[in-house]
C-alpha positions in Angstrom: -69.2 -79.0 -31.7 -68.5 -77.7 -34.9 -71.9 -74.9 -34.6 -69.1 -74.4 -31.3 -66.1 -73.2 -33.2 -67.8 -71.4 -35.5 -69.5 -69.6 -33.0 -66.2 -69.1 -31.3 -64.5 -67.9 -34.8 -67.5 -65.4 -35.1 -67.0 -63.7 -31.6 -63.0 -63.4 -32.2 -63.5 -61.5 -35.6 -65.9 -59.6 -34.6 -64.1 -58.2 -31.8 -61.2 -57.9 -33.4 -63.0 -55.4 -36.2 -64.5 -53.7 -33.4 -60.7 -52.8 -31.8 -60.2 -51.6 -35.0 -62.8 -50.1 -35.4 -62.5 -48.1 -31.9 -58.6 -47.2 -32.9 -59.7 -45.5 -35.5 -62.6 -44.1 -34.8 -65.2 -46.3 -35.9 -64.4 -45.5 -39.7 -63.8 -48.5 -41.6 -61.1 -46.9 -43.9 -59.3 -46.2 -41.2 -59.5 -50.0 -39.3 -57.7 -50.8 -42.8 -54.7 -48.9 -42.6 -54.7 -49.8 -39.0 -54.3 -53.3 -39.8 -51.7 -52.3 -42.7 -49.7 -50.5 -40.2 -50.2 -53.7 -37.8 -48.8 -56.1 -40.2 -45.8 -53.4 -41.6 -44.7 -54.2 -37.7 -44.3 -57.6 -38.1 -40.8 -58.6 -39.3 -40.3 -59.4 -43.5 -39.1 -62.8 -44.0 -35.8 -63.3 -45.1 -35.1 -64.1 -48.6 -32.8 -67.4 -49.2 -30.3 -67.3 -51.4 -29.9 -69.4 -53.9 -26.7 -71.7 -54.8 -25.9 -69.3 -57.3 -25.7 -66.7 -55.0 -23.1 -68.3 -53.0 -21.1 -69.3 -56.0 -21.2 -65.6 -57.0 -20.6 -64.6 -53.5 -17.1 -67.3 -53.3 -16.1 -65.8 -56.5 -16.0 -62.4 -56.0 -13.7 -63.0 -52.9 -11.5 -65.4 -54.8 -11.2 -62.3 -57.2 -10.5 -60.5 -54.8 -8.0 -62.6 -52.9 -6.1 -63.2 -56.5 -6.2 -59.4 -57.0 -4.3 -59.0 -53.9 -1.8 -61.6 -54.0 -0.7 -60.0 -57.9 -0.3 -56.4 -56.0 1.5 -58.1 -53.5 3.5 -59.8 -56.0 4.2 -56.7 -58.5 5.7 -54.3 -55.2 7.9 -57.3 -54.4 9.1 -57.3 -57.7 9.8 -53.7 -58.4 10.9 -53.9 -54.4 14.0 -55.9 -55.6 14.2 -54.4 -59.1 14.9 -50.9 -57.1 17.3 -53.1 -54.6 19.3 -54.4 -57.8 19.4 -51.0 -59.2 20.5 -49.6 -56.3 23.5 -52.2 -56.2 24.6 -51.2 -59.3 25.0 -47.5 -58.7 28.9 -47.3 -58.3 29.9 -44.4 -55.3 32.6 -42.0 -56.3 34.8 -43.3 -53.4 35.3 -46.9 -53.0 37.5 -48.0 -49.5 40.9 -49.9 -50.4 42.0 -50.6 -46.9 42.8 -48.5 -43.5 45.5 -48.6 -41.2 46.1 -46.6 -38.0 46.2 -43.4 -39.4 44.8 -43.2 -42.7 42.0 -44.8 -44.6 42.2 -44.9 -48.4 39.5 -44.4 -51.1 40.0 -44.9 -54.6 38.4 -42.1 -56.6 36.6 -43.9 -59.1 36.1 -41.4 -61.2 39.4 -40.2 -61.9 40.2 -43.8 -62.8 41.4 -44.5 -66.7 44.1 -45.8 -69.1 46.8 -43.7 -70.6 49.0 -44.6 -73.0 52.3 -45.0 -71.5 55.2 -42.6 -73.2 57.6 -44.1 -75.4 55.6 -47.3 -75.3 53.1 -47.9 -78.5 52.2 -51.6 -76.7 51.5 -50.8 -73.1 48.6 -48.8 -71.0 49.6 -47.3 -67.5 46.7 -46.5 -65.0 45.9 -43.0 -63.9 44.1 -43.2 -60.2 43.9 -41.1 -57.4 43.3 -42.1 -53.8 42.4 -40.0 -50.7 43.5 -40.7 -47.5 41.4 -40.1 -44.6 43.2 -38.8 -41.5 42.0 -41.2 -38.5 44.7 -41.0 -36.1 44.2 -40.4 -32.6 46.2 -37.2 -32.5 45.0 -35.6 -35.4 43.5 -31.8 -35.2 40.4 -31.1 -36.0 39.6 -28.7 -39.1 36.3 -27.2 -40.8 36.3 -27.4 -43.5 38.1 -31.0 -42.7 41.5 -31.7 -44.0 42.2 -34.9 -46.0 45.1 -36.3 -48.4 45.3 -37.1 -52.2 48.0 -38.7 -53.7 48.1 -39.3 -57.6 49.4 -42.6 -58.3 50.5 -44.6 -62.1 50.1 -47.6 -61.8 52.3 -50.5 -64.3 50.4 -54.0 -64.2 52.6 -55.3 -67.2 55.7 -55.4 -64.8 53.9 -54.6 -61.0 55.6 -51.0 -60.5 54.2 -47.9 -59.5 55.2 -44.4 -59.8 54.5 -41.8 -57.5 53.8 -38.1 -59.2 52.1 -36.0 -56.4 50.7 -35.4 -52.2 48.5 -32.7 -51.8 47.2 -31.5 -48.3 43.8 -30.5 -49.3 40.9 -28.5 -46.8 37.5 -28.2 -48.7 38.2 -28.7 -52.0 41.3 -29.3 -54.1 42.8 -26.4 -56.5 44.1 -27.3 -59.6 47.5 -25.6 -59.6 49.3 -28.6 -58.5 52.7 -29.4 -59.1 53.6 -32.7 -59.9 57.0 -34.3 -60.8 57.0 -35.4 -65.0 56.9 -38.7 -66.0 60.3 -40.4 -66.5 60.7 -44.1 -67.0 63.3 -44.0 -64.1 60.6 -42.7 -61.5 58.9 -46.8 -61.7 59.4 -48.3 -58.5 59.0 -52.1 -57.6 56.5 -52.6 -55.3 57.8 -53.6 -51.9 55.2 -56.5 -50.1 53.5 -54.9 -47.0 54.2 -51.6 -48.4 51.1 -48.9 -48.4 51.9 -49.0 -52.7 51.4 -52.1 -52.7 48.0 -52.5 -51.1 47.1 -49.2 -52.8 48.5 -51.0 -56.2 46.5 -54.7 -55.1 43.1 -53.3 -54.0 43.1 -51.0 -57.3 42.9 -54.0 -59.8 40.6 -55.4 -57.8 38.2 -52.4 -58.2 38.9 -52.0 -61.9 37.7 -55.7 -62.4 34.5 -54.4 -61.3 34.5 -50.9 -63.4 35.4 -52.4 -66.3 33.0 -55.0 -66.2 30.0 -52.3 -65.6 31.2 -49.8 -67.9 32.9 -47.6 -66.2 36.2 -47.8 -67.1 37.1 -48.6 -70.8 39.3 -51.8 -70.6 43.3 -51.2 -72.0 43.6 -52.9 -75.7 47.6 -53.2 -75.1 47.4 -55.8 -73.0 47.0 -58.3 -74.7 49.3 -57.4 -77.4 52.1 -57.0 -74.0 51.6 -60.6 -73.4 52.2 -61.6 -76.6 55.5 -59.9 -77.0 56.5 -61.8 -73.8 54.8 -65.6 -73.5 55.2 -66.1 -77.2 58.0 -64.0 -78.7 60.1 -63.5 -75.5 60.0 -59.8 -76.2 60.5 -57.9 -73.1 60.2 -54.1 -73.0 
């Protein structure tokens, strides 16, 4: 039985070598090349990954995820910072109120405290109000026509002084005529009037502007309150 197996193995090897010799032109060296080519045709065994390789890949993925999350958080902070910065920007014109005919806009760049003439302990608020015509029968013009009012406000007495009203088309001119300051021009506020709405709206905006240091606060209000509340001296 063993002799038969050996004989079969020898026959198989002889057949293989003879086939290789025929394919290579009976050249033993070319037969070796044929065996090499046949060996290279077979797929190479895959290298098995070690535990360290899996740990390394997992760590790389974790690092990439943390990097992406960090970049997203940084971008979110930058966006929030930009949003807050934009919110701090105060426009020049802030809407006070509107009625059937006009929208009243306060010029925040022109708003300021001024020393009151003939009074060393009181300041008055100098303000300009832009009135945008929204009435149904307004005439179309280009540039657009609007109105401006110049007023003094007296918070210590809840009074208002009207100085001038301009009709403007395009840009206002600087050669305006206003009535001079006179103590007798101070008017008491009429409840529900346009002047009262301007007065209340301006003082409300003023608090925000002073808080954001856009308008320097008056240093005379406390002194005036001290005279009235403590010493009962009314100017």
